[in-house]
Structures are given as structure tokens and as C-alpha cells.
N, C-alpha and C positions, 0 to 999 in steps of 0.2 A: 607721605600721606597717601602717595599713589602705590606704595607698597605696601602699605597697609589694605588699602582695599582691595590690592591683587591678591593679598593675601586671604582679608575675610572672602572675596568670590569662591575660590579654590576649595576653601574650606567649607564652605555652603555647599559646593558641588559635589564633595565627597559627602555629608553627613546625606545630601539626598538620595544620593544612589546608592548607600547605605541602607537608608528606608526601603528602597526599592527591593532589595534581597539579592546579595550576591553582586553588588553592582550591576543592576540591569541585566542580568544573566538572564534572555529568554529561555531557557531552559529550565529555571528553579521550578521547584514544584510549589502551587498555591497552598495553604492551611486544609488537612485533609484528604490532601491527593497522594496516592502511590507511587510511588518509583516504578520504575518499568520492574525491578525484580521483585518488587513484592507483588507487584498484579501475578506474574508469573506465576509464585509463591501461593495465593491464594488461593482456596479451594473451589473447584468448578460447582456453579450454582448461589456460588459468597455476592453479595452486593459489592462493587467495584467503584471507585471512582478515578480516572486516570484525565491526565492531559497530554495533548501531541498536536500534532501539524498535520492538515488534511496533503494526501499525495496524489490521492483523485477519486471519484466518484462514481460511482454507477448513475445511472439516470432514476431522478425522483418521480414517485409513483403513491398517489393516494394517504399523503401526509408521512410519507416515511422516505429514509433514502442508505444507502449504501456505502458506505465510507472507508477505504483505505486510509490508513494514517501512521504519523510514523516520530519518533521523539530520537534523541543521540544515543539512546542504549537499544533500541529497537522495535518492531511495528509492532501495529494493531489493529482489526477488522471491526467494525461496526454497524453490526447485520441489522437492515431495518431498524435503526433510526429514526426515532419521531423527531419532526422537522416539516415545517411551513412551505410551502414554494418559491415566496421570498427569500426565504433565512438558505433556501439549498441553493439559489443562485450566488448566494453570499461564501459558500465553501469552495474557493478555488484555492489550487494550490498554494498551500504555503501559510493557508489559514490557520492560527490557534486556536483550539476548542478546548470543554474541559467537560467530560464527558461520564455520567454516570449510568450503572446497569447494570446484569446481571453477569459472572462471567459463565461462557460455556465453553462445549466442545464438540466437534459436531464434525464426524470422520477423521479424528485428528488438528482438524484447524481450532486452534484457541480463537474464540473471538469474545462481545458484547453485545447481549441482544436485550430488547426488552428497555433502551438507552433514552435518554435525554441529554439536551448538552447546550454549553453556552458558549459566546465564544471568548478568547481570550485575547492578549495582546502580543505581539510581536510574528513576524513572518518566516519562514525556515524552511525551502526544498531540500529533501534529501540526496546527495547522489548516490545513483546507482549502483548497485554491489557486483561485481563481474562474478556468476558464478559460474564460469564457463568449465574449469574444473573440480567444481564441486559437486558434481551429478553422482546419486547415489552415496555420496558420503553424510554419516548421522549430524555432523554438523550442520547439514544443511539447514534443519529444520531450527537453529536459533534462528535462523535468520527470515522465520514465517513471517511475509502479510507485508516485508520490506520493497522498496523498491528494488528491482534489479535490471541485469544486462546479460547478455549471453553474447559471444564477438567469436564468429568464425564458422559455426556450427550447422552441421548439415542435416538438410532434410529426409527422413528416412520414409519406407513406406509403410504406409500408415494401415494398409491390408490391400490386395488385388491391384499392388501397383499405385494406389489412391495416394494422393499426396496430402491429403487430409480427409474427413470424414464430416458429415451434417450430424452436429450429435455424436456423444462417445462410443456409440452402436452404429453410426451411418443411417438413422432411424429417421432423420429432421430433413427440408429441405431448405433453400435458398432462405433466408431469415433466420435460419435457428442456429445456436452457437456452432462455432469453428473447432474443432480438436486436430490435431497436427505433433508427428513426432519428430525430434530432431536427438543427434547423437554431438557426442561431443567427449573428449578427452577416454573414448572407451564406453560414456554409456549413455542412455536414453532418457528421454526423459518429455512426458505427453504436456504440450501448450493449448492454450484455450482461446481464443476471440470471444470473448463473452458480450453478448448481443447488447448485456444493458450497457454496459461501459465502451466498446468500440462500434456501434450498430452498423446495420445492413446498409452499405451506401458509403461508408465511411473511407478512409484510404488502407487503414488495416485489413478493416471485412475483404473488401475486393483485393488487397495483394494477396492474403493468405487462398483465396480462390485461386488462385493463377500462378502458385505454385507449382513445382516440379521435383519430383524426387531427385535427390543429390545436389540441388544448388545449395550453395552457402550463404547463409543468412545471419546474420547481427539484429537480437531484438533485444527492446525493455519492455517492463510489465511490471507486477504484483507479484510478491510469490505464495499467492493461494496451496492453499492443499489440503489433498483430498486423497484420504489415504496415502501418501506421500506427495512431495513436489507435483504443484500442474496449475504452473502460475498463469495470469490472466494476462495476457500481451496489450501494450501500447500503443506500439511502433513495432513495423519490420522491414529490414532493408535487404535486397536483396544482392549479394555480392557481385 
């Protein structure tokens, strides 16, 4: 009798998992949701629906929030997504969301605009991809909007011996976005401290203000794109 009950319990669990789809796989797409490849193949301007896991958010403002997200196949950038302040507080790293909006491209960045979302089930935070040896390579674009890291990079001269600029052309002031260049594997890349992601006064913002040309650093962030790679950073460590 005990063996029969154990077998019955095992069969019940198997059927329950099968009913969830792919044995409860958190990466399984809901009905009507595009795979990452289908999303990338969709025409610019078309309506798309995707599911992904929040990896980071810019600050909420006026009923909207900008989100960096990812699934196991690639990264997503949800720009000014409609969101209540209460829901914004729930969009912590790892949260799964289903997003519907218009696929767009701006300065080379593939993104979703005019989006709405709903919460999903399951949590996952991606491991950062080390792009230290990928600067200047075409394959780097395949990882747009993903979590990335750089190890042992060198702070380059941004101009006039400066390690960083306030804004891209140094036209800003304390509180503006910070731009700095790093060299790795013989190539140079511009990184950004986005004030809506890591605001003035944060450890990241203040650390970049204290950088010096020639220092060696480790960096983490998201592979934002503006006419080429221009990562938004979330941490920096001077070696």
C-alpha cells in the first residue's frame, strides 16, 4: 500500500510539473510571448510582447520607469515603461515581467517604447558577461543591454589630461552624467555614469569623480548602446 501511495504521489507531481510547461522552467515563454530571436527579427515599429527578468532600473518618474532586463538568450531595454510608483518599488533585480510595447531603434540601440507590463513568476539574475577582450568587435552588439563586466581596464585620457567629463562634451557640472574612457585589449570604449541609475552622491558617482588617468579598474554595468558600445556602469573598483 505504501509503495502504491508513493507511486501515486510521484505521478501526481510529474503531471503537475508538465501542466506548468517545461517542468516548471522559469524561462518558458507564456502563450503569445516572443522568444528573444523572434523579438530581434521583428520589424522596427511593430508591436511586440516579451518576457524577461529585471536586472536594474533607472529612477521612477511621472508614472514611468526605464528598465534593463534579460533572459537566458539576450538583453532588453524598456524605455519609459508605464509604471506606478508602488509597482516600481517591486521591480527589484530578478523580478520576471511580461512587457508589451513598440519595438524601436535609437542611435543603434534596440529597445521597447510605450510599453506596459505585468508581473510574472520566477526570479533570476544573470551573471555578468566579461567583455574585457571584446572592445571593438562586431560580436559585442549581440550582447546589447546585457549585464557586463570589465576586468583590469585602464583609465584613458578623456582630453586635456582629464579622467572624466561632465556630460559627453564636458559641458555639464556636478550632478550631470559622467563620461570616461577605458582601454582594454588594445581598444578604447566610453563608459557612462547615468545619474538616473547611479545618482550623484552614490558610491559609483563619487568614485568616478576621483578617477585618475592610468589607474586600473574593474567595472560592472549594462551594455547600453549609442552609436556603438557605451555601457552604463553600476560599480567600479580601482585596483
